[in-house]
N, C-alpha and C positions, 0 to 999 in steps of 0.2 A: 078513508084516505090515509095513506101512510105519510108520516112526517119525518123529516130528516134534520139532523143537526149539521150545521156548516162546519166542515173540518178545516184545520190549519188556521184557525183564527187566533190561537194562543190567548184566549180570554180577553180579547179587546171588547170595548163597550159598543153599544149599538151606534152611538154617534161617531166613534172612530171607524166603524164599518162603513157607514154612509160617507164619511170623509174619504176613505180609501176608494170607494166606488166612484166618487166624483173626481178623484185624481187619476183614474184609469185602471183601478183594480177590477178583477172579474170574479164572478162566481160561476164555476163550470161543473158539469157532470159528464161522466163517460159511460158510454154504452159498452156492454160486453155480453158474451154468450157462453153458456156451459151446456154441453150435450152429454146425455146418457143414452146410448144406443139410438132409439128412434125419437127420443124426447130432446128437444132443444129449448132451453130457457133463455129468453131475452131479459137481461137485467140492466139496471143502472147503478152507478156508484153514488155514494152520498155526495152532496155538493162540496166543492173545495173553494176556499177563498184564495185567489191568486193575486198577490200584491204587484204593483207596477214594477216591472223589471225582473220579476221572479221567473225562473224557468218553469214553464208549464209541463215540460216533458217528465219531470221527476214524479208527477202524479199519474200522468198518462201511461207511462211505461208499464206499471204493474197491471193495469187492465188489459193492455195489449198482450202481455205475456200470459195472463190468465186465459184469455180467449184463444191464444195460440196453442196452449197446452190442452185445454179442456173444451174448447168451443167448436172445432171443426169436425169432430167425430160423428155427430148426429146425421142421420140420413132422413130426408133430403135437405133440410134447412141449415144444418151446421156449417158447411163450407160457405154457403151463400152469406149467412149472417156474419161469419168471421170476416170475410172479405169486405163486407159492407161496413162493419164497425171499425176495422183496421184502416180502411180508406178514409172514413169520416174523421178519424182522430190524428191523421198525419198533418 
């Protein structure tokens, strides 16, 4: 099983992480796809810690652009997965 480190925590302690989650913070992941000819890879980002009031789009945008540039080229699943991930992240 692959493990991930939570991004954008800026070295906060575990208690501060729990406190932030109780105050409305979120931990989110983003799906994206990369295609190479007939191969399409469905991938997920590392988890991001989003503080209350923080704009979620600053993390989401990089994965939407990555899928837009590299994701929809694969046949037959590339365009489908690109549209699916793009719709889910809006």
